[in-house]
N, C-alpha and C positions, 0 to 999 in steps of 0.2 A: 515528412517525420526524419527526423536523426535518431541518430542510434550512442547512447552512452556506458561507456564501460559503468558498475554500478561498483561492481563487489564481488568478491570469493562465491563461489557457488556453494565449497568446503564451511566457508568462515561463518554460512546460516545457519542459526537455528530451527531445528525442524517446532514449530509453530508458536514461532516469536518474533513481532516484529524488529526492526531495524529503520530508523532514520537514515536520512542523507540525503542531500538535495543534488540536484540535477539541473544544469543551466536553466536558472533564478525557479524553478520549481524543490516545492520539501515534498521530499519522497519518504511513504512505508513504507519496507520489502518483509516478506513474509512468506517463508518458504514453508511446502506442505509436501514431503517427500522430495519426487523430484520436478515440480513444481514452484515456482518466484512469482509472485502476484508484486505485483507494484498500484497502490493507491493514495494518493493527496493525502499528507500528515500532516492533514486539518477539518474538525470537526466541523463541518456544517450549520451543522448549530451553533455553537460556543468556540469554532475558535481556538479547541485546544488540542495541540498535538496527539493525531487515533495512538503512535507509537509506542505510549505512553498508557495503554489501556490494556483491555484481556484479547486475547486473540482465540478463537474459538472454532478449531478446523472442522468441530464433524460439522459444526452450521453453517460453516464456510465466510464467516464475517471477524469483525475487527470493532473492540466497546471502546469506545469513547468514554473516560476514567469519571467523567467529572458529575455529568449527566442521565447516563447509558445510552446514547444514540447508540444503535450498534448499522454496520455497515456492510452488506457485500461482497467480499473483495474480490467478485469476480465483477460485478454492474455497477460499484464503487453506489447505487442507492441503496435510503439507509433502509433499514426491515422494523426497525421499533421507533413508536417518538423516545424525545421533543424534536430530531430532527425530519424535515420535511425533504431539502434537497436532499440532493447526491453530490461525491464527490468525483470530481475526476479518475480514471483508472487507467496504468498504460502495457503496453504490452512488451512482455518477456520475450527475453531467448535465452539461452547459457548457450555458451562457446564453448565449447574445451573447459575450464576453470574456472570462467566467466560466464558471470551476468546481466545483459544490459538492458538499457532499458529503451523504447522510442518516446519521444519527448519532440512532441509535431512547430515542428518550425512555424516561425511566429513573417508574417509579413509585415 
């Protein structure tokens, strides 16, 4: 795993998605209080950026705006149709003022 700085924690808005690119991966960051989730920024059903959709912090989900598929921010699993395939999620850490995402090292 390789750790990459992706954001300044204070700049992330609670309950909103923020798109970034890390080591060739499109990632949506979502802040919930002192936690930041990192999920692949492409719907597995329609290849639409999830960061353009709505975040539901109470359900810990992000919704694809095009067809309404929802994904769990912790697991990447779809929670409703039409998506049936999960999307990758990534570990995050907050160190000082910065947010880091761990990306698997390619072999």
